[in-house]
Structures are given as C-alpha cells and as structure tokens.
N, C-alpha and C positions, 0 to 999 in steps of 0.2 A: 478467546481462540487458541486454537492448538493444531499443530500437525502430527499425525499419528502415521508411523510406518508400521504396519501391521503383518506378521507373518501368516501364512495362509498354508493348507495343506499341501503336500508336494505329490500326493497321489490319493491316499485315502481320505476321504472329505470329511470323516470323523476326527482327523488329527487337527481340529481347531480349539483354542481355549475359549472358556466362557468369558474371559474380560475381552478378547479380540471380538466376538459375536455381539457383546454390550456396546462397545465403541462404534462398531461399523452400525449399528442400528441408530446410534445417536449423532453421528457426525452430519454435516450439511452436504457433503460431496465425499464421492470415492473416486480416486485416480487410479486407474488399473491399467496393465499392460494390454489386454485384449478384454473388450466389455463382454463379447461372448463367452469367454472362457470364464470369466469372472461372475457372470450371470448365473452359471450352473452352481456355484457354491452359494451364492447369496438367495437364490431361488429355495435351494434345499432348508435353508434356515429362515425362509420366509422374510428376507430382508429388500425393503424396496425402497432405494435411494438414488438418486440421479449419480450416472457415471460420465465419466470424462476418460478418453483414452491418454494414456502417459507412458510412452515406452521408449526406447533407445533412438527412434528415428526422428521422434519430435519433443525429445526431453528438454532441450534448450529453449526451443520454441514456446513451450508452455510453462517455463518457469516464471515470467514475470506475470502472467495471468494467474497463477495459483497463488503466488507471493501476495499480489493485490487481495486477492479474496481472503487471505489469512490476515492481512493488516486491515480489512475491513470487518474483521470480527468473526468470519467463517471457521468452523472447524473442517477439517479435510484429513481424510485417509488416504493413504497410498498403500496399495498392494499390488504384488506380482503374480505372475501366472501360476505361480508355486514357489512356496519358501519363503524368505525373509526379503523383502525389498531392500536394496542398496547392496546387497551380496551378490555380484554378476548380474545385477537388475538394476533398472531405474529407481531413483528415490534419493541416493546419496547426495547428489547436487542440490537438490530442492532443500532436503536437511541441512545441508551447510549453509546455504542461502538464507534460510529461515534464522539458523542461529547467528549469523552475522548481523541480521536484522532485528536480534533480539527479540525474536518470536518464541512462543513456547512449543517445544518438539518433545516427543517421548517415542520410544521404540516398545512394541507389544510383542514380546519374544514367543516362539513356537516352532513350527516344523523348520528345519534345517536339514540339508541331505547330508551335510559334512559329518557330523557326530555319529549319526547311524552307520554310514559307509566305514568309517575309520573302526568302529567297533566290530563290524560284520567282516572287516577284511582279515581280522586276526593278529594285525601288526600292533606293537605297541602304543595305546592309545594317550599315553602321557608325552610322548615326543614325535609332533607332526607339525607341518606347516601347509596351509591351505592357500592355492596358487591361482584358483580359478580356472578360466579357460586359457590353454596356452595361447601365445601369440600367433597371429594369423601367418606371417611369414616365417617361413624355415629359419632363415638365418637369425631373426630375432629368438625365434623358439630354442635354436641351440645355443645361442648365446646364455639365456636363461638357464637352461640345463646344465651348463658348464659352471654357471656361479652356484648350483645346488649339488653338483657331482659329489662333494665330499661331506656333506652335511650327515652326521648321525640321526637323521629325523627322516620320518615317513613323510613323503610327498604326496600331497593330495590334488586332484585334478579334476574339474568339470570337462567332460569330453562330448564332442559332437558326434553323432554316427556317422556323418557324413565325412568328416575328418579325421577319424580314429586311424586308419591305415596309415596315413601320412605322418601323425602324430608318433604313432608307436614306432614307425621307422626311424624317426628321428631320436627319439628317446632311447632306442635300441644302440643308435650309434654312440651316443653320449655315455648312458649309464651302463652300457654292456647289458648281459642277461641277467638283470635282477629278478627277484622275487616280485611279484605284482598281485593285485586282487582288482578286478573289475566288478563293480556292484552295479546292476542293472534295474530299473525300473523299481526304486525303493518304494516300499508301502502298498504297491500295486498287484494286483493279480499275479503277474508273471514276474515279479521279484526274483532275481537270480544273483547269485555270487559266484564267480570264475576266480579261484585262486591258482594261479599257475606262475609262469615267468614271463618276461616281455616277449621272448622269441615264440614260445608255444602259444602266447595269446595273439600276436601277430598272424602266427600260421593258421589258427581257428577262425579268425574272423575274416581273414583272406578268402578261406574255404566256404564259411557258412554265413557270413554278415554278420549285422548286429544291428538292432533296431531299439529305440526307446531313450530314456534319460540315464545318461551313464556318468559314475564316478570312477575314477582310476586312483590308487593308491599303490605307489611304487617304495619298495623297501629303501630306508635309508643306507647309507654308507657306513659300516663298521668296521671296514679293514684297517683304517687309520686311526681308529678310536685310542685316544689317550688310554693305556693301560691302567693307570691309577684310578681312573673312574669305575670300571667295572670290579676292580680289586678292592676299592673301599668299600663297594656294596657288598662283596663277598666277606669281607672283614666284619663289616657291621652285621651281618646275619649270623656270621659264625659266633661272634662275642653274645649275641641274642640267644644262643642255644640250638639254633636249627641244625639239622643233620646235614652231611654231605650232599645226600641226594636231593634234599631241598634246594640247599643252596645253588647246587648246580641247576636245577630246573628253572628256578628262579632269576638267575643271572643269564643263563643261555636265552630264555625267553625275552628279556629286558634288552640284552644288547646283542642278540643275534649271534652268539659265540658257539663253537663246538663244545661239546661236554668235556671231551679230553683235555682242552685248554685249560678249564676250569679246576677240574679234577687235578691235573698236574701242579696246578699254582696251590691248592690246597694242600696237597701232600707235600709239598717242598715247604711251606710256611708252618704247617701245624704237625 
C-alpha cells in the first residue's frame, strides 16, 4: 500500500507525466479537491477510478478514513485541482500522518506555477522565496511583509483575483514602489505577463480588473545588500577574463545594481 501525491496540470492538460498517468490508473482510490474538475483530466486520458472529495474544508474529517484505507492495504492518489497537492492545496497533512504511521508515501513531480512564473517574471531565478497566499487579515499580512522587506530575494505569492487590490495596497505600503511581475493564467490560452511596479499594477487592476489564476513576483531589496557580495562576483568574473561590459551586465542583472555603480568599482580596483 502507498500514498501518492501527484502533480496535475495547472492549465494545459498535456502537462502531465507518463508516470503520473500510470499511477492514476493503478491506484484503488483518487482523492481530489473537486471531482468534477478532476474528471475532466481523468476522462481525457481514459482513467476510470473511484473518486472521493478531499479539500480544505473536509481535510481533517477525511484523514482517519483515508489513513484506515492505507492501513488496509489500499493505494491512494491525492491530486489537487491544479498543480502539486500539498503546496497551498490539501495533501500535506495526510502525507505527514501517513509518515507518522510508517506508511509508504511518494510524491510524483510535475506541474507547478512557481518556477514558470519566476522565470517569466525576468527576476533572478536563483534567489527567491515562495510564500503561498498572503494572510487573510491585513494586519497579519503587513507583519509578514515587514519580515521580508529587507531580504535580497524575489518574493513569490499566489494571489486571489478577488483580494488582489487589498493585497497590492498593503504591499505598496510596506515594500514601497518596487518592480513586480504579475503572471496570469499560466499555460492557458490567455496566459499573460504584466511586468511593471506595484503602483502601476494597482492602478491598472483598479481600472481594468483582473481574472484567472495569478502569481505575483516582487523584486527583492538590494539597497542594503552587503557590497562585498556583488564585488566578489565582479572580482571573480574579472579574474576569469570577462570584459567590463560583460561583468557589468551580469552583476547588474543578478543584484539589481545600476551600471555606473559597477563600472566605478571596476575602474577604482583595476
């Protein structure tokens, strides 16, 4: 018996792995957020298995039932409406309980909105932190933002279209007018990337509205970044024989520094 958390497409139904399809065909039961949504995917691939609802509102109630089935030798797959279950979706609590009971568990990787959104944003993909959905209460959200304010990391949030105006208003208050990128409807027909800053994004959505699945990436804070970090990078590139132009472009992109700051450092040092 085993529990499988299986990633499913976030929009385009072709974005599912062969391994995921095989296991979905082999398990005894599929626990899913919305049986109607999951049926669209399963029917496309001619998978006919017993489904049971397993979502944020009944997750705790279903735990014992699903654990007992696992203990009885059943193989169970958990899928969300889109993406990887357990990441801002049901599944993690069941996985944790299964592990505590020494039951076999596995995660089948696949589609997730985070990495494609980070890459499409144009921000440095090597330095980011994923934060899921912002807290419901504005006071809790602002407390979180304050703890992140000085980090030299891109900040990645899932955002509800019904709450984005309030989210952006709170973010603008704490982060000031930073560069940001809103990625909408990833992998779907109306996929869109809006690269701007927090104030312009707030104004645009206030006027035009926004719909669909949203990922918001906000630039990290590089104003107080320890100078030695980017300078060490510049030194390393110079010692490797890179031209000043190449060094400036690389360091500027990686650390969000103005070209003249890097040029002046190179002139003074070399």
